[in-house]
C-alpha positions in Angstrom: 0.1 0.1 0.0 1.4 3.4 -0.8 1.7 6.3 1.6 -1.3 8.6 0.9 0.1 12.4 0.5 -1.8 14.8 2.6 -0.8 17.7 0.4 -0.7 18.8 -3.3 -3.4 20.4 -5.6 -2.4 19.1 -8.8 -5.3 17.0 -10.2 -6.6 14.8 -12.9 -10.4 15.3 -13.7 -12.2 12.2 -14.7 -15.6 12.7 -16.5 -17.5 9.4 -16.4 -20.5 9.1 -18.5 -22.8 6.4 -18.0 -25.4 5.6 -20.8 -28.7 7.2 -20.0 -27.3 9.8 -17.6 -27.2 13.3 -18.2 -23.7 15.1 -17.8 -22.7 18.5 -16.7 -19.0 18.7 -17.4 -18.9 22.5 -17.1 -20.5 22.5 -13.7 -18.1 19.7 -12.4 -15.2 21.7 -13.5 -16.5 24.8 -11.7 -16.7 22.5 -8.5 -13.2 21.4 -9.0 -11.8 24.9 -9.5 -13.9 26.0 -6.4 -11.6 23.8 -4.3 -8.6 25.8 -5.5 -7.2 22.6 -7.1 -4.8 22.9 -10.3 -6.1 20.9 -13.0 -3.1 19.2 -14.9 -5.2 16.9 -17.1 -8.6 15.4 -17.9 -10.0 12.3 -19.4 -13.5 11.5 -20.6 -14.8 7.9 -19.9 -18.1 6.5 -21.4 -19.3 3.2 -20.5 -22.6 1.2 -20.5 -22.7 0.2 -16.8 -20.3 0.5 -13.9 -17.5 -1.8 -13.1 -17.7 -3.3 -9.5 -13.7 -3.0 -9.0 -12.7 0.5 -10.4 -16.2 1.8 -11.6 -14.7 1.7 -15.1 -12.9 -1.1 -16.9 -9.5 -2.3 -16.1 -8.1 -0.9 -19.5 -9.5 2.6 -18.8 -8.1 2.2 -15.2 -4.7 1.4 -16.5 -4.7 4.4 -18.8 -5.7 6.6 -16.1 -2.8 5.2 -13.9 -0.3 6.2 -16.8 -1.9 9.7 -17.2 -1.6 10.2 -13.5 2.0 9.2 -13.4 2.8 11.2 -16.6 1.3 14.5 -15.1 2.6 13.6 -11.5 -0.9 14.4 -10.2 -1.3 14.5 -6.5 -5.2 13.6 -6.8 -7.7 12.1 -9.2 -11.3 13.6 -9.1 -14.0 11.4 -10.3 -17.3 13.0 -11.7 -19.3 10.1 -10.1 -20.1 8.4 -6.7 -17.7 5.9 -5.7 -18.0 3.0 -3.3 -15.6 2.7 -0.6 -14.1 -0.4 -2.1 -13.8 1.3 -5.5 -12.2 4.4 -4.0 -9.7 2.1 -2.3 -8.9 0.1 -5.3 -8.3 3.2 -7.3 -5.9 4.6 -4.8 -4.0 1.5 -4.8 -3.8 1.5 -8.5 -3.2 5.2 -9.2 -0.8 5.8 -6.3 -2.5 9.1 -5.5 -5.5 10.3 -3.5 -9.0 9.7 -5.0 -12.0 11.9 -4.6 -15.4 11.3 -5.7 -18.2 13.9 -6.4 -19.6 13.7 -2.7 -16.1 14.1 -1.3 -15.5 17.2 -3.7 -18.7 18.8 -2.6 -18.1 18.2 1.2 -14.5 19.7 0.7 -16.0 22.8 -0.8 -18.5 23.2 2.1 -15.6 22.6 4.6 -13.8 25.5 3.0 -17.0 27.8 3.1 -18.3 27.3 6.5 -18.0 30.2 8.5 -20.5 30.1 11.5 -20.4 27.7 14.3 -23.6 25.9 13.1 -22.1 25.7 9.6 -18.9 24.2 10.8 -20.8 21.5 12.8 -23.1 20.6 9.9 -20.2 20.3 7.6 -18.1 18.2 10.0 -21.2 15.8 10.7 -21.5 15.3 6.9 -17.8 14.5 6.6 -17.8 12.0 9.3 -20.9 10.4 7.9 -19.0 10.1 4.6 -15.8 9.0 6.2 -17.3 6.3 8.5 -17.8 4.1 5.4 -14.2 4.6 4.2 -12.1 3.9 7.3 -10.5 0.5 6.0 -8.2 2.3 3.3 -6.6 4.2 6.1 -5.2 1.1 7.9 -4.5 -1.4 5.2 -0.8 -0.8 6.0 -1.5 -2.6 9.2 -1.7 -6.4 9.7 -5.2 -7.7 10.1 -6.1 -9.9 13.0 -5.5 -13.7 12.3 -6.4 -16.8 14.1 -3.1 -18.1 15.2 -0.9 -17.1 18.3 1.4 -14.4 17.3 -0.3 -13.5 14.1 -2.8 -10.9 15.5 -2.1 -7.5 14.2 -3.3 -4.2 15.2 -5.3 -3.4 12.1 -8.8 -4.5 13.2 -8.3 -3.1 16.6 -7.5 0.3 15.2 -10.4 0.3 12.9 -12.9 -0.5 15.8 -11.3 2.3 17.8 -11.6 4.6 15.0 -15.3 3.6 14.6 -16.1 4.4 18.2 -14.4 7.7 18.2 -16.1 8.7 15.2 -19.6 7.5 16.5 -18.9 9.4 19.7 -18.0 12.6 17.9 -21.2 12.3 15.7 -23.3 11.9 18.9 -21.6 14.9 20.4 -22.2 17.0 17.3 -25.7 16.1 17.0 -26.3 17.2 20.6 -24.8 20.7 19.8 -26.9 20.8 16.8 -29.9 20.1 18.8 -29.2 23.0 21.1 -28.8 25.3 17.9 -32.1 23.9 16.5 -33.7 24.6 19.9 -32.6 28.2 19.7 -33.8 28.4 16.0 -37.1 26.9 16.9 -37.6 29.5 19.5 -36.7 32.3 17.0 -39.4 30.8 14.7 -42.0 30.8 17.5 -41.4 34.3 18.3 -41.7 35.4 14.7 -45.0 33.4 14.5 -46.1 35.2 17.8 -45.3 38.5 16.1 -47.1 37.3 13.0 -44.2 38.1 10.8 -44.4 36.4 7.4 -41.2 35.1 6.1 -40.0 34.8 2.5 -37.0 32.3 1.9 -34.7 32.5 -1.0 -34.1 29.0 -2.6 -32.4 27.9 -6.0 -29.6 26.3 -7.7 -26.2 27.5 -6.6 -24.9 30.6 -8.2 -28.2 31.9 -9.3 -27.6 35.0 -7.7 -29.6 34.6 -4.4 -27.2 36.4 -2.2 -27.1 39.3 -4.6 -30.7 39.5 -4.7 -30.9 39.3 -0.9 -28.4 42.3 -0.6 -30.4 44.2 -3.1 -33.8 43.7 -1.2 -32.5 44.3 2.2 -29.5 46.6 1.6 -27.2 44.2 3.4 -23.7 43.3 3.0 -23.9 39.4 2.9 -21.0 37.8 1.1 -22.0 37.3 -2.6 -19.6 35.9 -5.4 -19.6 34.4 -8.7 -18.9 31.0 -7.2 -20.6 27.8 -6.3 -21.7 27.6 -2.8 -20.8 31.1 -1.8 -23.2 31.0 0.8 -23.7 28.2 3.4 -25.0 29.7 6.6 -28.6 31.1 6.6 -28.9 34.9 7.1 -32.4 36.5 8.1 -33.1 40.1 7.6 -36.1 42.5 7.8 -37.7 43.3 4.4 -39.7 46.4 3.8 -42.6 45.5 1.4 -44.7 48.6 1.2 -45.3 51.7 3.5 -46.1 50.0 6.7 -45.8 46.4 5.8 -42.8 44.3 6.5 -41.6 40.8 6.4 -38.5 38.7 7.1 -36.4 37.1 4.2 -34.0 34.3 4.7 -30.9 33.5 2.5 -30.2 29.8 2.6 -27.6 27.5 0.9 -27.9 26.7 -2.8 -28.7 23.3 -4.3 -26.9 21.4 -7.0 -27.4 18.2 -9.2 -26.8 15.1 -7.2 -26.3 16.9 -3.8 -24.7 14.3 -1.4 -27.3 12.9 0.9 -24.9 13.6 3.9 -25.2 17.2 3.2 -29.0 17.1 2.9 -29.3 15.1 6.3 -26.9 17.4 8.0 -28.2 20.7 6.7 -31.9 19.9 7.7 -32.0 22.2 10.4 -30.8 24.9 8.3 -33.3 24.0 5.6 -36.0 24.1 8.2 -36.2 27.9 7.4 -37.3 26.9 4.0 -39.9 24.5 5.2 -41.5 27.0 7.6 -41.5 29.9 5.1 -44.7 31.8 4.1 -43.5 31.9 0.6 -40.4 30.7 -1.3 -38.6 33.0 -3.8 -37.3 30.2 -6.3 -34.4 32.1 -7.9 -33.6 30.9 -11.4 -30.5 32.2 -13.5 -32.3 33.4 -16.7 -29.1 33.5 -18.7 -28.5 29.7 -18.0 -29.4 27.6 -21.1 -30.3 25.0 -18.8 -32.5 26.9 -16.4 -35.6 24.6 -16.5 -33.5 21.6 -15.8 -32.0 23.5 -12.8 -35.5 24.5 -11.7 -36.6 20.8 -11.8 -33.5 19.8 -9.7 -34.2 22.2 -7.1 -37.9 21.0 -7.0 -36.8 17.5 -6.3 -34.5 18.7 -3.4 -37.6 20.7 -2.0 -39.6 17.5 -2.2 -36.9 15.7 -0.3 -37.0 18.1 2.6 -40.7 18.4 2.7 -40.8 22.1 1.7 -44.5 22.2 0.4 -44.7 26.1 0.3 -46.4 28.3 -2.3 -43.5 29.8 -4.7 -42.7 32.8 -6.9 -40.2 32.0 -9.6 -37.7 34.8 -9.8 -35.8 34.7 -13.1 -32.6 36.6 -12.1 -30.0 38.2 -14.3 -32.4 39.3 -17.0 -29.9 42.3 -17.5 -27.5 40.0 -19.6 -30.2 38.8 -22.0 -30.6 40.2 -25.3 -34.1 41.4 -26.7 -34.9 38.3 -28.4 -34.1 36.1 -25.2 -36.2 38.5 -23.1 -39.1 38.1 -25.4 -39.0 34.4 -25.2 -38.8 34.6 -21.5 -41.7 36.8 -21.2 -43.8 34.7 -23.6 -42.9 31.4 -22.0 -42.5 31.7 -18.5 -43.4 35.0 -16.8 -46.9 35.3 -15.4 -48.7 35.3 -12.1 -46.2 33.2 -10.5 -43.0 34.2 -12.2 -41.3 37.5 -12.5 -37.9 38.8 -14.1 -35.5 40.8 -12.4 -31.9 42.0 -12.1 -30.3 41.9 -8.8 -27.4 43.9 -10.0 -29.3 46.8 -12.0 -32.5 46.7 -9.8 -34.8 46.2 -12.6 -37.9 44.4 -11.4 -37.3 44.8 -7.8 -40.3 47.0 -7.1 -42.6 44.6 -8.9 -41.1 41.7 -6.9 -41.7 43.4 -3.7 -45.3 44.1 -4.7 -45.5 40.4 -5.7 -44.2 39.3 -2.3 -46.4 41.6 -0.4 -49.7 40.3 -2.1 -48.6 36.7 -1.2 -47.7 37.2 2.5 -50.5 39.7 3.2 -53.0 38.0 5.5 -56.4 37.2 4.3 -58.8 40.0 5.3 -62.6 40.0 6.2 -64.7 43.1 5.5 -68.5 43.8 6.1 -70.8 45.2 8.7 -71.2 44.3 12.4 -73.8 45.2 14.8 -73.1 45.7 18.5 -75.5 46.3 21.2 -74.9 49.6 23.3 -73.8 47.5 26.1 -70.8 46.0 24.0 -68.6 49.1 24.2 -65.7 46.9 25.2 -66.1 45.0 22.0 -66.3 48.1 20.0 -63.0 49.5 21.7 -61.1 46.3 20.7 -61.9 46.7 17.2 -60.9 50.4 17.2 -57.7 49.3 19.0 -57.0 46.9 16.0 -57.7 49.9 13.5 -60.3 47.7 12.0 -63.3 50.2 12.1 -63.7 52.0 8.7 -67.2 53.6 9.5 -69.7 53.9 12.2 -73.2 54.5 12.5 -75.6 54.8 15.5 -78.9 52.8 15.3 -82.3 54.0 16.4 -81.9 52.2 19.8 -78.4 53.2 20.3 -76.6 50.1 18.8 -73.2 50.5 17.2 -73.3 49.8 13.4 -69.6 49.2 12.2 -68.1 48.9 9.0 -65.2 46.5 9.7 -62.1 45.5 7.7 -59.7 43.2 9.6 -57.1 40.4 9.0 -58.6 36.9 9.2 -56.5 35.8 12.1 -57.4 39.0 14.2 -61.0 38.5 13.4 -60.9 34.8 14.6 -59.0 35.8 17.7 -61.5 38.7 18.4 -64.6 36.2 17.9 -63.0 33.8 20.3 -62.3 36.4 23.0 -65.6 38.0 22.9 -68.1 35.5 21.8 -69.5 37.7 19.1 -71.3 36.4 16.0 -68.4 35.5 13.6 -70.4 36.6 10.5 -70.0 40.0 8.8 -72.8 41.2 6.5 -72.7 43.0 3.3 -74.8 46.0 4.2 -75.7 47.7 7.5 -78.7 46.5 9.4 
């Protein structure tokens, strides 16, 4: 077994294409470059089905080994999921580190995590991924055998590592549970204050953080790179005069997002599940925008985010007139809007659209209260719900009321007043 180097950024990129699978080579190269790796070579491998030993055939594996040796590469990055045994076999053959798609995305997340919670979530995902790949780190030690004097430390060390990883995972989950408790308390407070929440979701690098900064005048980090945002950020958003909401910026999604990350970031994605409305941000300049939209929808279904959506086609400022016309004719409508987070085009219309969606349902009509129900009348005035008042022949109060649905139901429960409003005064 070779000594695995723990440094070096020269890499070989291996694009594996299985028949029937859609490939996104450009996106994978962006992921590789996001880690800071120096690409010294690449190879494309097409095959009908995966090989159990190396993922691809032995002939292609031998060619890859020659390329790695010729380029003196430190790491081979495979654009496909590898089983632990396939990863171990490739490392033994190539004499360099081997990283699959999941490991690559985990490495990017580890670089971008800034908050305490984000670091814990990434570490949890890394440990879950590593726990299935412990054997390769100890193949240089003897395995335990049945005879006296033949027992080596290998299996003992594996068992120790598994226990240590299991204990660390348990400890991280406890810490994340405490973070979840604080987040739940914050959500309860927002519900108590009846503040609606809009959550930004979308494919990574669709411009969510730039749009977030434009809407809230914040300084959240935004960059033209994949997964620039990991940690959720919540800010106050002014919709119209006197109307406010909260808006949350969350982690971006990507094709074949590792399950370890989805599981680890469930608490963060809770902001998405609990939102009043989702702003699904789509890169209007991306030729594969509808495919990206479908992939985000799949992740939203995985996490159970059944929330009304507004499709926000961002970056319309980079479209030519023909592309804009196509976008307007094909996609923009009641549930979709085009904006530019950079120039500000369409932002006012977006705010109005959000306000219409999060504004509570209102009731309006006429209510008659007896002269003895002055307290109930005063409660309606406190809620600024009375638009007009008349005094009846017997001194009763005839009120024209306009009030939020939730406030009306609360008023009816507190006072026992008849819960129906009539169309005209009695």
